[in-house]
C-alpha positions in Angstrom: 246.4 -62.1 -43.2 243.4 -63.1 -41.3 240.3 -64.2 -43.3 238.5 -62.3 -41.0 240.5 -59.0 -41.6 240.6 -59.7 -45.3 236.5 -59.8 -45.5 236.6 -56.6 -43.5 239.0 -55.2 -45.6 236.8 -56.4 -48.8 234.2 -54.6 -46.6 235.7 -51.6 -46.2 236.7 -51.1 -49.6 233.4 -51.3 -50.2 232.8 -47.8 -48.1 236.1 -46.3 -48.6 239.6 -48.4 -48.9 240.6 -47.8 -45.3 239.9 -44.4 -45.0 236.6 -43.6 -44.7 233.1 -44.1 -43.4 230.3 -43.9 -46.4 228.0 -46.7 -46.7 228.0 -49.3 -49.4 225.5 -47.5 -51.1 227.3 -46.2 -54.6 225.1 -43.4 -56.4 225.0 -42.9 -60.4 223.2 -41.8 -63.1 220.3 -42.7 -63.7 221.2 -46.2 -65.8 222.5 -48.5 -64.1 226.5 -49.5 -63.9 227.7 -52.6 -62.5 229.8 -51.9 -59.1 232.6 -54.4 -57.8 234.8 -54.3 -55.1 237.5 -57.6 -54.9 241.0 -57.5 -53.3 243.3 -61.0 -53.8 244.7 -61.5 -50.5 247.6 -63.1 -51.4 247.8 -64.7 -48.1 244.7 -66.5 -47.7 243.0 -69.4 -50.0 239.9 -67.6 -49.9 238.6 -64.6 -51.8 235.6 -62.5 -52.0 233.6 -60.5 -54.7 231.0 -57.9 -53.6 228.7 -56.6 -56.0 226.0 -53.7 -56.4 224.7 -51.6 -58.8 224.3 -47.6 -59.1 221.1 -46.3 -59.6 219.3 -42.9 -59.1 218.1 -43.1 -55.4 219.7 -45.5 -52.5 220.3 -47.9 -51.3 221.8 -49.5 -54.1 221.1 -53.2 -54.4 223.1 -56.4 -53.8 223.1 -58.4 -56.7 222.4 -61.8 -55.3 221.7 -63.1 -59.2 224.7 -62.8 -60.2 227.2 -65.2 -61.9 231.1 -64.6 -60.7 234.2 -66.9 -61.6 237.8 -65.8 -61.7 240.1 -67.5 -63.8 244.2 -67.8 -63.9 246.9 -69.9 -65.4 244.4 -71.1 -67.6 241.7 -72.2 -64.6 238.6 -71.2 -63.9 236.9 -70.6 -60.8 233.5 -70.3 -59.5 232.3 -68.1 -56.4 229.2 -68.9 -54.6 226.7 -66.4 -53.1 226.7 -66.2 -49.5 226.8 -63.5 -46.4 229.5 -62.4 -44.3 228.5 -61.6 -40.0 230.8 -59.0 -38.9 230.6 -55.9 -37.2 230.7 -52.2 -38.4 232.9 -49.4 -37.3 230.9 -48.9 -34.2 230.6 -52.6 -33.2 227.4 -52.9 -34.4 226.5 -56.6 -36.0 226.1 -56.2 -39.7 225.9 -59.1 -42.6 227.6 -58.3 -45.9 226.4 -60.3 -49.0 229.3 -61.3 -51.0 230.8 -63.8 -53.4 233.2 -66.4 -52.2 235.5 -69.0 -53.5 237.6 -70.9 -51.0 240.8 -73.3 -51.8 242.0 -70.7 -53.9 245.5 -69.3 -53.1 246.9 -66.7 -54.8 250.1 -67.0 -57.0 252.6 -64.1 -56.8 253.1 -62.5 -60.1 250.2 -64.4 -62.2 247.7 -62.8 -64.0 243.6 -63.2 -62.9 240.8 -62.3 -64.5 237.3 -61.4 -62.5 234.1 -62.2 -64.9 230.8 -61.0 -63.5 227.5 -61.2 -65.4 223.8 -60.9 -63.9 221.1 -61.6 -65.5 219.9 -58.0 -65.3 222.4 -57.4 -68.4 224.9 -55.5 -66.4 228.6 -57.6 -67.3 232.7 -56.9 -66.7 235.5 -58.4 -67.3 238.6 -57.3 -65.5 242.3 -58.3 -64.9 245.0 -57.7 -62.3 247.8 -58.8 -62.1 248.6 -60.5 -58.3 251.6 -58.8 -56.0 254.6 -60.8 -54.8 255.0 -61.2 -51.5 257.7 -58.9 -50.3 260.6 -60.7 -48.2 262.4 -58.6 -44.9 264.4 -59.9 -42.0 265.4 -58.5 -38.8 269.3 -57.5 -39.1 270.2 -57.5 -34.9 267.6 -59.4 -32.9 269.3 -58.8 -30.0 268.3 -55.0 -30.3 265.2 -56.2 -29.1 267.1 -57.2 -25.5 267.0 -53.1 -24.6 270.3 -54.2 -23.7 271.4 -52.9 -27.3 271.5 -49.2 -28.0 271.0 -49.3 -31.7 268.3 -48.7 -34.2 266.6 -51.6 -35.1 266.8 -52.1 -38.8 264.3 -54.5 -41.3 266.1 -54.9 -44.1 263.3 -55.5 -47.3 263.1 -56.8 -50.1 260.1 -56.3 -52.6 258.9 -59.1 -55.6 256.5 -56.2 -57.0 258.0 -52.8 -57.8 254.1 -51.9 -57.5 252.2 -49.5 -55.0 252.2 -48.7 -51.9 253.3 -50.6 -48.6 253.4 -49.8 -44.6 255.5 -51.9 -41.8 253.7 -51.6 -38.5 255.5 -52.4 -35.7 253.7 -54.4 -32.7 254.1 -55.8 -29.1 252.4 -58.8 -28.0 252.2 -59.5 -24.0 250.0 -60.7 -21.8 249.0 -58.3 -18.7 247.3 -58.9 -15.8 244.2 -57.0 -15.6 241.0 -57.2 -13.0 242.0 -60.1 -11.3 243.4 -62.4 -14.8 245.8 -62.0 -17.3 245.0 -60.6 -20.6 247.2 -60.6 -23.9 247.4 -56.9 -25.1 249.4 -55.6 -27.9 251.2 -52.3 -28.4 252.4 -51.0 -31.8 255.3 -49.0 -31.5 255.5 -45.6 -33.5 257.5 -44.0 -35.9 257.9 -40.6 -33.2 256.0 -39.1 -31.0 255.8 -35.3 -29.9 253.9 -32.6 -27.6 251.7 -30.7 -27.8 251.0 -27.4 -26.3 248.6 -28.3 -24.3 250.9 -30.7 -23.2 249.4 -33.6 -25.0 251.4 -36.2 -26.1 250.7 -36.9 -29.9 252.4 -40.4 -31.5 253.4 -41.0 -35.1 252.1 -44.4 -36.6 253.5 -45.9 -40.5 251.6 -44.7 -43.5 251.2 -45.6 -46.9 254.6 -45.5 -48.5 255.4 -45.7 -51.9 257.7 -48.9 -53.5 259.2 -47.3 -56.1 260.2 -44.2 -54.1 262.7 -46.9 -52.0 262.7 -50.1 -53.7 263.8 -49.0 -57.8 267.3 -48.2 -57.2 268.5 -51.3 -54.7 267.8 -54.6 -54.1 267.4 -54.3 -50.0 265.4 -51.7 -48.6 266.2 -50.9 -45.3 263.0 -49.5 -43.1 264.1 -48.9 -39.4 262.5 -48.0 -36.2 264.5 -45.6 -33.3 265.2 -47.6 -30.3 264.1 -44.8 -28.3 260.5 -45.1 -29.1 260.5 -49.2 -29.0 261.9 -48.8 -25.1 259.9 -45.8 -24.6 256.4 -48.1 -25.4 257.5 -50.9 -23.3 257.9 -48.5 -20.1 254.4 -47.0 -21.0 252.9 -50.4 -21.0 255.0 -51.6 -17.8 253.6 -48.1 -16.0 250.0 -49.0 -17.5 249.7 -52.3 -16.0 251.0 -52.4 -12.8 249.3 -54.8 -11.3 252.4 -58.0 -11.9 255.3 -57.9 -14.0 254.1 -57.7 -17.9 255.2 -61.3 -19.4 256.4 -60.2 -22.9 255.7 -62.4 -25.8 257.0 -61.3 -29.0 257.6 -58.3 -31.5 255.6 -58.4 -34.0 256.1 -56.8 -38.0 253.8 -56.4 -40.0 254.2 -55.6 -43.4 251.5 -55.1 -46.4 251.9 -53.9 -49.9 249.2 -52.5 -51.9 249.3 -52.7 -56.0 248.8 -49.7 -57.6 244.9 -49.9 -58.6 244.7 -49.9 -54.9 246.9 -47.3 -53.9 245.4 -44.8 -56.5 242.0 -45.6 -55.3 242.9 -44.8 -51.8 244.7 -41.4 -53.2 241.6 -39.8 -55.2 239.3 -40.4 -52.4 241.8 -39.8 -49.6 244.8 -37.2 -51.1 244.8 -33.6 -51.1 242.3 -31.5 -51.6 241.9 -28.4 -53.1 240.2 -26.1 -50.5 240.6 -22.8 -52.5 237.7 -24.6 -55.3 234.0 -25.1 -54.1 232.9 -28.4 -56.3 229.8 -31.2 -55.9 231.2 -33.7 -57.5 233.9 -36.1 -55.9 236.2 -37.7 -58.4 236.1 -41.9 -59.1 238.7 -44.0 -59.7 237.9 -46.9 -60.8 239.6 -49.9 -63.1 236.2 -51.9 -63.8 235.1 -51.1 -67.6 231.5 -49.4 -68.0 231.3 -49.7 -64.0 232.9 -48.6 -60.9 235.0 -49.8 -58.4 238.6 -51.5 -58.1 240.1 -55.4 -58.5 243.3 -54.6 -57.1 245.8 -57.2 -55.1 247.3 -57.4 -51.8 250.0 -59.7 -49.7 250.9 -59.4 -46.2 253.9 -60.6 -44.3 254.6 -61.1 -40.9 257.6 -61.5 -38.6 257.9 -62.7 -35.2 260.9 -62.5 -32.7 260.4 -63.5 -28.7 260.6 -60.7 -26.5 262.8 -61.2 -23.4 261.9 -59.6 -19.5 
């Protein structure tokens, strides 16, 4: 995962993991609690921690004077206070206060303990185990040439039987737009169907539990329908008729999150009991006497060349 994308992930976790629009304003009882969000990024040597505190009224302040460090394998790394410039869901510029540590690659399978101490007396020590990166490869790259009519199969091996995963399949290409060539990407759906009004609905992969697939076998095949791949390429050619599309690569991106992040995601985005009137919303956290999450994610990308 690129650093910018991981910054965005940590920022989104401060709102809601991958699927919510709540601002980072955790509300709580009158007595303040420490709020910690941090995701170990197995694909980067830069790690981030975001802090705040709950108060009776919003907005809650970020904690800029806190001491933040992380310990693993007998080594302690100190984080420094900084501000990250990014954009919100509407594309507007926004600054996010975070604590950052560079030159800190994550070792899969190792335990990491996050230490946070604030001058106001708030503190937390929380531990998590980094995911071992999964591995995968396409069984027959010739199917990408469109001359072979068989399923696209990616044999996948998980190093950690933990949490959930999702695989995305992208096509990268150059298209001639408004007199110039532009780099484009398009995701291949798992399936598509037509609504009663004639509109086409594309279905894309969602998080799936690792243990459901990987507990009983060493290799997990992840399949894509070749017809969906062919249709996506045809749609692209139709959408950019000004010049022949220049195909670059098929890009498969496998992301795995641990049980901590999946539980946080599921509690906030899982099934709702619509028959019961509730004024509260459950919180999932692994921060002792606090709120938030400290977990692990890892992303592995494989590229395969495409031909015209």
